DRENDO-1510 file (C-alpha; in Angstrom, 1 decimal, always signed):
<recs>
REC; n; res; u; v; w
REC; 1; MET; +26.3; +213.5; +173.4 .
REC; 2; GLY; +23.4; +214.8; +175.4 .
REC; 3; THR; +22.3; +218.4; +175.0 .
REC; 4; GLU; +23.6; +221.1; +177.4 .
REC; 5; GLY; +21.4; +223.3; +179.5 .
REC; 6; ASP; +22.5; +225.2; +182.6 .
REC; 7; ARG; +25.8; +223.3; +182.1 .
REC; 8; LEU; +24.0; +220.0; +182.6 .
REC; 9; ARG; +23.4; +217.4; +180.0 .
REC; 10; VAL; +19.9; +216.2; +178.9 .
REC; 11; VAL; +19.8; +212.7; +177.5 .
REC; 12; ALA; +17.2; +211.7; +175.0 .
REC; 13; GLY; +15.5; +215.1; +175.5 .
REC; 14; ARG; +14.1; +213.9; +178.8 .
REC; 15; TYR; +16.7; +213.0; +181.5 .
REC; 16; ARG; +18.8; +215.8; +182.9 .
REC; 17; LEU; +22.0; +214.5; +184.5 .
REC; 18; GLN; +22.9; +216.4; +187.7 .
REC; 19; ALA; +25.6; +214.8; +189.6 .
REC; 20; ARG; +27.7; +211.6; +189.5 .
REC; 21; ILE; +26.8; +209.4; +192.4 .
REC; 22; GLY; +28.8; +206.2; +191.7 .
REC; 23; ARG; +30.3; +203.8; +189.3 .
REC; 24; GLY; +28.9; +200.4; +188.5 .
REC; 25; GLY; +30.6; +197.4; +186.9 .
REC; 26; MET; +30.0; +198.7; +183.4 .
REC; 27; GLY; +29.5; +202.5; +183.7 .
REC; 28; VAL; +29.0; +205.7; +185.6 .
REC; 29; VAL; +25.8; +206.4; +187.6 .
REC; 30; TRP; +24.2; +209.8; +187.7 .
REC; 31; ARG; +21.6; +211.5; +189.8 .
REC; 32; ALA; +19.1; +212.9; +187.2 .
REC; 33; THR; +15.6; +214.3; +186.8 .
REC; 34; ASP; +13.0; +212.8; +184.6 .
REC; 35; GLN; +11.7; +216.1; +183.1 .
REC; 36; LEU; +8.6; +214.4; +181.7 .
REC; 37; LEU; +7.4; +212.9; +184.9 .
REC; 38; GLY; +9.1; +215.3; +187.3 .
REC; 39; ARG; +10.8; +212.6; +189.5 .
REC; 40; GLN; +14.3; +211.9; +190.6 .
REC; 41; VAL; +16.0; +208.9; +188.9 .
REC; 42; ALA; +19.4; +207.3; +188.5 .
REC; 43; VAL; +20.9; +207.1; +185.0 .
REC; 44; LYS; +23.7; +204.7; +184.2 .
REC; 45; GLU; +25.9; +205.7; +181.4 .
REC; 46; LEU; +28.4; +203.6; +179.5 .
REC; 47; PRO; +31.6; +205.6; +179.3 .
REC; 48; PHE; +33.1; +206.2; +175.9 .
REC; 49; ASP; +36.5; +204.6; +175.6 .
REC; 50; GLU; +38.5; +205.8; +172.6 .
REC; 51; THR; +41.0; +203.0; +173.0 .
REC; 52; LEU; +38.3; +200.4; +172.1 .
REC; 53; SER; +37.9; +199.1; +168.6 .
REC; 54; ALA; +34.5; +199.3; +167.0 .
REC; 55; ALA; +33.9; +195.6; +167.8 .
REC; 56; GLU; +34.9; +196.1; +171.5 .
REC; 57; ALA; +32.7; +199.2; +171.8 .
REC; 58; ALA; +29.8; +197.2; +170.4 .
REC; 59; ILE; +30.4; +194.5; +173.0 .
REC; 60; GLN; +30.3; +197.0; +175.8 .
REC; 61; ARG; +27.1; +198.5; +174.6 .
REC; 62; GLU; +25.5; +195.1; +174.3 .
REC; 63; ARG; +26.5; +194.3; +177.9 .
REC; 64; THR; +24.7; +197.4; +179.1 .
REC; 65; MET; +21.7; +196.6; +177.1 .
REC; 66; ARG; +21.7; +193.1; +178.5 .
REC; 67; GLU; +21.8; +194.5; +182.0 .
REC; 68; ALA; +18.6; +196.5; +181.3 .
REC; 69; ARG; +16.9; +193.5; +179.8 .
REC; 70; ALA; +17.9; +191.2; +182.7 .
REC; 71; VAL; +16.7; +193.6; +185.4 .
REC; 72; ALA; +13.6; +194.6; +183.5 .
REC; 73; GLN; +12.3; +191.1; +183.9 .
REC; 74; LEU; +12.4; +191.2; +187.7 .
REC; 75; ARG; +9.9; +192.6; +190.2 .
REC; 76; HIS; +11.1; +192.5; +193.7 .
REC; 77; PRO; +11.5; +195.0; +196.6 .
REC; 78; HIS; +15.2; +194.2; +197.0 .
REC; 79; ILE; +16.1; +194.4; +193.3 .
REC; 80; ILE; +16.7; +197.8; +191.6 .
REC; 81; VAL; +13.8; +198.9; +189.3 .
REC; 82; VAL; +14.5; +199.8; +185.7 .
REC; 83; TYR; +12.3; +202.5; +184.3 .
REC; 84; ASP; +13.7; +203.0; +180.8 .
REC; 85; ILE; +16.6; +202.4; +178.4 .
REC; 86; VAL; +17.6; +204.9; +175.8 .
REC; 87; GLU; +20.5; +205.2; +173.3 .
REC; 88; GLN; +22.0; +208.3; +172.1 .
REC; 89; ASP; +25.0; +208.7; +169.8 .
REC; 90; GLU; +25.6; +204.9; +170.0 .
REC; 91; ARG; +25.8; +205.2; +173.7 .
REC; 92; PRO; +23.2; +203.4; +175.9 .
REC; 93; TYR; +21.7; +204.9; +179.1 .
REC; 94; ILE; +19.8; +202.9; +181.7 .
REC; 95; VAL; +17.2; +204.8; +183.7 .
REC; 96; MET; +16.6; +203.3; +187.2 .
REC; 97; GLU; +15.0; +204.1; +190.5 .
REC; 98; LEU; +17.1; +206.4; +192.6 .
REC; 99; ILE; +18.1; +204.9; +196.0 .
REC; 100; ASP; +18.8; +207.7; +198.4 .
REC; 101; GLY; +21.7; +206.1; +200.3 .
REC; 102; GLY; +25.1; +204.7; +199.6 .
REC; 103; SER; +26.4; +201.2; +198.9 .
REC; 104; LEU; +27.1; +198.6; +201.6 .
REC; 105; ALA; +30.8; +199.1; +200.8 .
REC; 106; ASP; +30.5; +202.8; +201.5 .
REC; 107; ARG; +28.7; +202.1; +204.8 .
REC; 108; ILE; +31.4; +199.6; +205.9 .
REC; 109; ALA; +34.1; +202.1; +205.0 .
REC; 110; ALA; +32.4; +204.9; +206.9 .
REC; 111; TYR; +31.0; +203.2; +209.9 .
REC; 112; GLY; +32.8; +199.8; +210.1 .
REC; 113; PRO; +31.4; +196.3; +210.0 .
REC; 114; VAL; +27.8; +195.5; +210.9 .
REC; 115; ASP; +26.7; +193.2; +213.7 .
REC; 116; ALA; +25.3; +189.7; +213.2 .
REC; 117; VAL; +21.7; +190.7; +213.4 .
REC; 118; GLU; +22.2; +193.4; +210.7 .
REC; 119; GLY; +24.2; +191.0; +208.6 .
REC; 120; ALA; +21.5; +188.4; +208.8 .
REC; 121; ARG; +18.9; +191.0; +207.8 .
REC; 122; ILE; +21.0; +192.0; +204.8 .
REC; 123; GLY; +21.4; +188.3; +204.0 .
REC; 124; VAL; +17.7; +187.6; +204.1 .
REC; 125; ALA; +17.0; +190.5; +201.7 .
REC; 126; LEU; +19.6; +189.4; +199.2 .
REC; 127; LEU; +18.6; +185.7; +199.3 .
REC; 128; SER; +15.0; +186.7; +198.7 .
REC; 129; ALA; +16.1; +188.8; +195.7 .
REC; 130; LEU; +18.3; +186.1; +194.3 .
REC; 131; ARG; +15.5; +183.5; +194.5 .
REC; 132; THR; +13.4; +185.8; +192.3 .
REC; 133; ALA; +16.3; +186.4; +189.9 .
REC; 134; HIS; +17.3; +182.8; +189.6 .
REC; 135; ALA; +13.7; +181.7; +189.1 .
REC; 136; ALA; +13.6; +184.1; +186.1 .
REC; 137; GLY; +16.8; +182.5; +184.7 .
REC; 138; VAL; +19.0; +185.5; +185.6 .
REC; 139; LEU; +22.4; +185.1; +187.3 .
REC; 140; HIS; +24.0; +188.2; +188.8 .
REC; 141; ARG; +27.6; +187.0; +188.8 .
REC; 142; ASP; +29.0; +190.0; +190.6 .
REC; 143; ILE; +27.6; +190.1; +194.1 .
REC; 144; LYS; +29.7; +192.3; +196.4 .
REC; 145; PRO; +29.2; +195.1; +198.9 .
REC; 146; ALA; +29.7; +197.8; +196.2 .
REC; 147; ASN; +26.7; +196.4; +194.3 .
REC; 148; VAL; +24.3; +196.4; +197.3 .
REC; 149; LEU; +22.6; +199.7; +198.1 .
REC; 150; VAL; +21.1; +200.6; +201.5 .
REC; 151; GLU; +18.4; +203.2; +201.6 .
REC; 152; SER; +19.1; +205.8; +204.3 .
REC; 153; ALA; +15.5; +206.5; +205.4 .
REC; 154; THR; +14.2; +202.9; +205.5 .
REC; 155; GLY; +17.3; +200.6; +205.6 .
REC; 156; ARG; +15.9; +198.8; +202.6 .
REC; 157; VAL; +18.6; +196.6; +201.0 .
REC; 158; VAL; +18.7; +196.7; +197.1 .
REC; 159; LEU; +20.7; +194.6; +194.8 .
REC; 160; THR; +21.9; +196.5; +191.8 .
REC; 161; ASP; +24.5; +196.5; +189.0 .
REC; 162; PHE; +23.5; +193.5; +186.9 .
REC; 163; GLY; +26.1; +194.7; +184.3 .
REC; 164; ILE; +27.6; +191.3; +183.8 .
REC; 165; ALA; +24.4; +189.3; +184.5 .
REC; 166; ARG; +23.9; +186.2; +182.5 .
REC; 167; VAL; +20.4; +185.6; +181.2 .
REC; 168; ALA; +19.3; +182.1; +180.2 .
REC; 169; GLY; +19.0; +182.0; +176.4 .
REC; 170; THR; +21.5; +184.7; +175.7 .
REC; 171; THR; +25.1; +184.5; +174.6 .
REC; 172; THR; +27.8; +185.1; +177.2 .
REC; 173; LEU; +29.9; +188.1; +176.2 .
REC; 174; THR; +33.0; +187.4; +178.3 .
REC; 175; GLU; +35.9; +187.4; +175.9 .
REC; 176; ALA; +38.1; +184.3; +175.7 .
REC; 177; GLY; +41.0; +184.5; +178.2 .
REC; 178; SER; +39.5; +187.3; +180.2 .
REC; 179; PHE; +37.7; +187.3; +183.5 .
REC; 180; VAL; +34.6; +189.3; +184.3 .
REC; 181; GLY; +33.7; +189.8; +188.0 .
REC; 182; SER; +35.3; +190.5; +191.3 .
REC; 183; PRO; +37.8; +187.7; +192.2 .
REC; 184; GLU; +37.4; +188.0; +196.0 .
REC; 185; TYR; +33.7; +187.2; +195.6 .
REC; 186; THR; +33.8; +184.7; +192.8 .
REC; 187; ALA; +32.9; +181.1; +193.3 .
REC; 188; PRO; +35.7; +178.5; +192.7 .
REC; 189; GLU; +33.7; +176.7; +190.0 .
REC; 190; ARG; +33.5; +180.0; +188.1 .
REC; 191; MET; +37.1; +180.8; +188.8 .
REC; 192; SER; +38.2; +177.4; +187.3 .
REC; 193; GLY; +35.8; +177.7; +184.4 .
REC; 194; VAL; +33.9; +174.5; +185.3 .
REC; 195; ARG; +30.4; +175.9; +185.5 .
REC; 196; THR; +28.3; +178.9; +186.5 .
REC; 197; GLY; +24.9; +178.6; +188.1 .
REC; 198; PRO; +22.7; +179.9; +190.9 .
REC; 199; GLU; +25.1; +178.3; +193.4 .
REC; 200; SER; +27.8; +180.6; +192.3 .
REC; 201; ASP; +25.8; +183.7; +193.3 .
REC; 202; LEU; +25.3; +182.0; +196.7 .
REC; 203; TRP; +29.0; +181.6; +197.2 .
REC; 204; SER; +29.4; +185.3; +196.5 .
REC; 205; LEU; +26.8; +186.1; +199.1 .
REC; 206; GLY; +28.7; +184.0; +201.7 .
REC; 207; ALA; +31.9; +186.1; +201.0 .
REC; 208; LEU; +29.8; +189.3; +201.2 .
REC; 209; LEU; +28.4; +188.4; +204.6 .
REC; 210; CYS; +32.0; +187.8; +205.9 .
REC; 211; THR; +33.0; +191.2; +204.6 .
REC; 212; ALA; +29.9; +192.9; +206.1 .
REC; 213; LEU; +30.6; +191.3; +209.5 .
REC; 214; SER; +34.4; +191.8; +209.6 .
REC; 215; GLY; +35.2; +194.5; +207.1 .
REC; 216; ARG; +37.3; +192.3; +204.9 .
REC; 217; SER; +36.7; +189.4; +202.5 .
REC; 218; PRO; +38.1; +186.1; +203.7 .
REC; 219; PHE; +39.8; +185.7; +200.3 .
REC; 220; HIS; +41.5; +189.0; +200.3 .
REC; 221; ARG; +45.2; +188.7; +199.3 .
REC; 222; ASP; +47.9; +191.0; +198.0 .
REC; 223; SER; +47.9; +189.7; +194.5 .
REC; 224; LEU; +45.5; +188.2; +192.0 .
REC; 225; GLY; +47.3; +184.9; +192.1 .
REC; 226; GLY; +47.0; +184.8; +195.8 .
REC; 227; ILE; +43.2; +185.5; +195.6 .
REC; 228; LEU; +42.8; +182.7; +193.0 .
REC; 229; HIS; +44.6; +180.3; +195.3 .
REC; 230; ALA; +42.6; +181.3; +198.3 .
REC; 231; VAL; +39.3; +180.8; +196.5 .
REC; 232; VAL; +40.2; +177.5; +194.9 .
REC; 233; SER; +42.3; +175.6; +197.4 .
REC; 234; ASP; +43.3; +177.5; +200.6 .
REC; 235; GLU; +41.6; +176.6; +203.9 .
REC; 236; ILE; +38.5; +178.8; +204.3 .
REC; 237; ARG; +38.6; +180.7; +207.6 .
REC; 238; PRO; +35.4; +182.7; +208.3 .
REC; 239; PRO; +36.0; +185.7; +210.6 .
REC; 240; SER; +35.2; +185.3; +214.3 .
REC; 241; GLN; +32.5; +187.9; +213.9 .
REC; 242; ALA; +30.5; +185.4; +211.8 .
REC; 243; ALA; +30.2; +183.0; +214.8 .
REC; 244; PRO; +26.5; +183.7; +215.4 .
REC; 245; ILE; +25.6; +182.7; +211.9 .
REC; 246; LEU; +28.5; +180.4; +211.2 .
REC; 247; PRO; +26.4; +177.5; +209.9 .
REC; 248; VAL; +25.1; +179.7; +207.1 .
REC; 249; VAL; +28.5; +181.2; +206.2 .
REC; 250; ARG; +30.1; +177.8; +206.1 .
REC; 251; GLY; +27.2; +176.3; +204.1 .
REC; 252; LEU; +27.4; +179.1; +201.5 .
REC; 253; LEU; +31.2; +178.8; +201.3 .
REC; 254; GLU; +31.1; +175.1; +200.5 .
REC; 255; ARG; +33.4; +174.6; +197.5 .
REC; 256; ASP; +31.3; +171.7; +196.1 .
REC; 257; PRO; +28.3; +173.6; +194.5 .
REC; 258; ASP; +26.2; +170.5; +194.8 .
REC; 259; ARG; +26.6; +170.5; +198.6 .
REC; 260; ARG; +26.3; +174.3; +199.0 .
REC; 261; LEU; +23.3; +175.7; +200.8 .
REC; 262; THR; +20.4; +176.6; +198.6 .
REC; 263; ALA; +18.8; +180.1; +198.8 .
REC; 264; ASP; +15.7; +178.6; +200.5 .
REC; 265; GLU; +17.8; +176.8; +203.1 .
REC; 266; ALA; +20.1; +179.8; +203.9 .
REC; 267; GLU; +17.1; +182.2; +204.1 .
REC; 268; TRP; +15.3; +179.8; +206.5 .
REC; 269; MET; +18.4; +179.6; +208.7 .
REC; 270; LEU; +18.9; +183.3; +208.9 .
REC; 271; ARG; +15.2; +184.0; +209.6 .
REC; 272; THR; +15.4; +181.5; +212.4 .
REC; 273; PHE; +18.4; +183.3; +213.8 .
REC; 274; LEU; +16.6; +186.6; +213.7 .
REC; 275; ALA; +13.6; +185.2; +215.4 .
REC; 276; SER; +15.3; +183.1; +218.1 .
REC; 277; GLY; +18.9; +184.3; +218.3 .
REC; 278; ARG; +20.2; +180.8; +217.4 .
REC; 279; THR; +21.2; +179.6; +214.0 .
REC; 280; PRO; +20.0; +176.0; +213.3 .
REC; 281; GLU; +22.2; +173.5; +211.6 .
REC; 282; PRO; +21.6; +173.0; +207.8 .
REC; 283; PRO; +18.7; +170.8; +206.9 .
REC; 284; ALA; +19.3; +167.1; +206.4 .
REC; 285; ARG; +19.8; +167.4; +202.7 .
REC; 286; ARG; +23.5; +167.7; +202.5 .
REC; 287; THR; +24.3; +165.1; +199.9 .
REC; 288; PRO; +23.4; +164.7; +196.3 .
REC; 289; PRO; +20.1; +162.8; +195.8 .
REC; 290; TRP; +21.7; +159.7; +194.4 .
REC; 291; HIS; +23.8; +159.1; +197.6 .
REC; 292; GLY; +22.5; +156.4; +199.9 .
REC; 293; LEU; +20.8; +154.3; +197.1 .
REC; 294; PRO; +21.7; +150.6; +197.1 .
REC; 295; VAL; +24.7; +149.8; +195.1 .
REC; 296; PRO; +23.9; +147.2; +192.4 .
REC; 297; LEU; +25.4; +143.9; +193.5 .
REC; 298; ARG; +27.8; +142.1; +191.1 .
REC; 299; THR; +28.7; +138.5; +191.8 .
REC; 300; PRO; +32.6; +138.2; +191.8 .
REC; 301; ARG; +34.0; +135.9; +189.1 .
REC; 302; THR; +36.6; +134.3; +191.3 .
REC; 303; ALA; +37.5; +130.7; +192.3 .
REC; 304; LEU; +36.1; +129.2; +195.4 .
REC; 305; PRO; +38.6; +128.9; +198.3 .
REC; 306; ALA; +40.2; +125.6; +198.8 .
REC; 307; ALA; +38.8; +125.1; +202.3 .
REC; 308; PRO; +36.0; +127.6; +202.9 .
REC; 309; LEU; +35.0; +128.2; +206.5 .
REC; 310; GLU; +31.3; +127.9; +205.5 .
REC; 311; PRO; +29.5; +126.9; +202.3 .
REC; 312; VAL; +29.6; +129.6; +199.7 .
REC; 313; ARG; +26.3; +130.1; +197.9 .
REC; 314; HIS; +26.3; +131.3; +194.3 .
REC; 315; SER; +23.1; +132.6; +192.7 .
REC; 316; THR; +23.9; +132.6; +189.0 .
REC; 317; ARG; +25.0; +129.9; +186.6 .
REC; 318; SER; +27.8; +132.0; +185.3 .
REC; 319; VAL; +29.6; +131.6; +188.6 .
REC; 320; LEU; +29.2; +127.9; +188.4 .
REC; 321; VAL; +30.8; +127.9; +185.0 .
REC; 322; ALA; +33.7; +130.0; +186.3 .
REC; 323; ALA; +34.2; +127.5; +189.2 .
REC; 324; LEU; +34.0; +124.6; +186.8 .
REC; 325; LEU; +36.7; +126.2; +184.7 .
REC; 326; VAL; +39.1; +126.4; +187.7 .
REC; 327; ALA; +38.5; +122.8; +188.7 .
REC; 328; ALA; +38.7; +121.4; +185.2 .
REC; 329; THR; +41.7; +123.4; +184.3 .
REC; 330; ALA; +43.5; +121.9; +187.3 .
REC; 331; GLY; +42.8; +118.4; +186.1 .
REC; 332; ALA; +42.5; +118.7; +182.4 .
REC; 333; GLY; +44.3; +121.8; +181.1 .
REC; 334; VAL; +42.8; +123.4; +178.1 .
REC; 335; SER; +39.6; +121.3; +177.9 .
REC; 336; ALA; +37.8; +123.5; +180.5 .
REC; 337; ALA; +38.8; +126.6; +178.6 .
REC; 338; ALA; +37.0; +125.3; +175.6 .
REC; 339; LEU; +33.9; +125.2; +177.8 .
REC; 340; LEU; +33.7; +129.0; +178.1 .
REC; 341; MET; +34.8; +129.6; +174.5 .
REC; 342; ARG; +31.8; +127.6; +173.3 .
REC; 343; GLY; +29.3; +129.5; +175.5 .
REC; 344; GLY; +29.6; +127.9; +178.9 .
REC; 345; GLY; +26.1; +126.3; +179.1 .
REC; 346; ASP; +24.0; +129.0; +177.6 .
REC; 347; GLY; +21.2; +126.6; +176.8 .
REC; 348; ASP; +21.6; +126.5; +173.0 .
REC; 349; GLY; +22.3; +122.8; +172.8 .
REC; 350; THR; +25.9; +123.2; +171.8 .
REC; 351; PRO; +28.1; +120.4; +173.1 .
REC; 352; VAL; +30.3; +121.5; +176.0 .
REC; 353; THR; +33.1; +119.9; +178.0 .
REC; 354; SER; +32.9; +119.3; +181.8 .
REC; 355; PRO; +34.1; +116.8; +184.4 .
REC; 356; PRO; +31.9; +113.6; +184.9 .
REC; 357; ARG; +29.4; +113.4; +187.7 .
REC; 358; THR; +29.4; +112.0; +191.2 .
REC; 359; PRO; +26.5; +111.6; +193.6 .
REC; 360; VAL; +24.8; +115.0; +194.5 .
REC; 361; SER; +25.7; +116.4; +197.9 .
REC; 362; THR; +23.1; +117.5; +200.5 .
REC; 363; PRO; +22.7; +121.4; +200.9 .
REC; 364; ALA; +24.2; +123.0; +204.0 .
REC; 365; ASP; +20.7; +123.5; +205.5 .
REC; 366; GLY; +20.2; +119.7; +205.7 .
REC; 367; THR; +17.2; +119.7; +203.4 .
REC; 368; SER; +17.2; +117.6; +200.3 .
REC; 369; ARG; +16.6; +119.2; +196.9 .
REC; 370; SER; +14.4; +117.6; +194.2 .
REC; 371; PRO; +16.6; +116.3; +191.4 .
REC; 372; ALA; +16.5; +118.3; +188.2 .
REC; 373; PRO; +16.6; +116.8; +184.7 .
REC; 374; SER; +20.2; +115.7; +184.1 .
REC; 375; PRO; +22.4; +115.9; +181.0 .
REC; 376; SER; +22.7; +112.7; +178.9 .
REC; 377; ASP; +24.8; +110.7; +176.6 .
REC; 378; VAL; +27.9; +110.8; +178.7 .
REC; 379; SER; +30.8; +109.5; +176.6 .
REC; 380; PRO; +33.2; +106.8; +177.9 .
REC; 381; ALA; +35.9; +108.0; +180.2 .
REC; 382; THR; +39.1; +109.3; +178.6 .
REC; 383; PRO; +42.5; +109.4; +180.1 .
REC; 384; VAL; +42.0; +113.1; +181.2 .
REC; 385; SER; +38.6; +112.4; +182.9 .
REC; 386; THR; +36.5; +114.6; +180.7 .
REC; 387; ALA; +33.2; +113.9; +179.1 .
REC; 388; THR; +31.3; +115.3; +176.1 .
REC; 389; VAL; +27.7; +116.1; +177.1 .
REC; 390; THR; +24.6; +116.7; +175.0 .
REC; 391; ARG; +21.1; +117.6; +176.1 .
REC; 392; PRO; +18.5; +116.6; +177.4 .
REC; 393; ALA; +18.4; +112.7; +177.4 .
REC; 394; PRO; +19.0; +110.9; +180.8 .
REC; 395; PRO; +22.5; +109.7; +181.6 .
REC; 396; ALA; +23.5; +106.3; +180.5 .
REC; 397; PRO; +23.8; +103.9; +183.4 .
REC; 398; GLY; +27.3; +103.1; +184.7 .
REC; 399; GLY; +28.7; +106.5; +183.8 .
REC; 400; PRO; +32.4; +107.1; +184.3 .
REC; 401; ALA; +33.8; +108.2; +187.7 .
REC; 402; VAL; +34.7; +111.9; +188.3 .
REC; 403; PRO; +37.7; +113.5; +189.8 .
REC; 404; SER; +37.8; +113.6; +193.6 .
REC; 405; GLU; +37.8; +117.4; +193.7 .
REC; 406; CYS; +34.4; +117.6; +191.9 .
REC; 407; ARG; +30.9; +116.4; +192.5 .
REC; 408; PRO; +28.1; +115.9; +189.9 .
REC; 409; LEU; +25.3; +118.4; +189.4 .
REC; 410; GLN; +21.9; +117.8; +187.9 .
REC; 411; ASP; +21.1; +121.1; +186.3 .
REC; 412; PRO; +18.5; +122.1; +183.8 .
REC; 413; GLY; +21.0; +124.3; +182.1 .
REC; 414; GLY; +23.4; +121.5; +181.3 .
REC; 415; LEU; +26.1; +121.6; +183.9 .
REC; 416; THR; +27.3; +118.2; +185.1 .
REC; 417; ALA; +29.9; +118.9; +187.8 .
REC; 418; VAL; +31.2; +121.6; +190.0 .
REC; 419; PRO; +34.0; +121.8; +192.6 .
REC; 420; ASP; +33.2; +120.1; +195.8 .
REC; 421; GLY; +31.9; +122.4; +198.5 .
REC; 422; SER; +29.8; +124.6; +196.1 .
REC; 423; ILE; +26.1; +124.9; +196.6 .
REC; 424; ARG; +23.8; +126.0; +193.8 .
REC; 425; GLU; +20.9; +128.2; +194.8 .
REC; 426; SER; +17.6; +127.9; +192.9 .
</recs>
């Protein structure tokens, strides 16, 4: 414990605790005097809980230490300044700047909701603070009116209480099965355990703006289960008081974190509103970057229609093989299936089975195509009208006739016939 003097404790021989001014997520905040420098400070103390085991107490101490490390990295006019951190009797104390003024929650309770202009001003300050924190790898994870201070003399907005902040590179201390944060201000992706990122803090800011403008969170319900359902799946209904900055509120309360407004976008929109009185629509970037790219084309491996309305062009030899399979199967049963099982004209010189050839048809555009080298050594006709083909000698004169549903094809890859009506593109 701290030493007593004039019925007030002195921590670490330097900080004299004078009056309790609030409670944060992880402790009690005191108004204190730095006796070494002679200035007023705020000291946050981790309360001693006798019901905790030694391991649980150690976890709480580590959370407080982590808050100090997280905030100590940050330098921003709208983020609380950490001066010092001390530990006494296994109890840590964080020494911070003293903001002479209450929290946003106190202000709403005492004076009612703020108007749209003041709400936008608060939003701009917090977005600017979050950009700095996120750039340093620090997530707040508990943004709510009680953790936003408003300085009485200047109106300066200050984000405080990083008690459950997550710092990139450190272990998350949330116990399995427990939830750390304020459910009414928690993003759905965090609520469902899917992910936590900068976007989650922005959702919380959207809920905070609704509360500042109307006096109540849009996700307030009478039970924890009702709150969870409201956050994850209920229809989101921003308050009517949010109408002047509705595009910002809706953009921050987008359930898909990939489509949620970024801090830069939301701050620009709010600054535009403050300057002009009108809130612009969100910037054009409203879809993930891969949306709108061409979808790779895949040629369908289906039979040609019996009577197509117009010639069907096929750009790959594999489609011709598939069409050949359909035609040959109709006339010769399993002989065409053997074609694909042997490689279907892959150019390796393996004998394949295909229907015999007939004269080449003219393309649909009326232009003639130069004949390509044709397969050779066509065997004599058999009762099922099939022929064994080897490459690349020219065909023997007087080759056998082909079925009426097929036409011959002179193809450098080894195909000899395709169903009538097909056109091979070079």
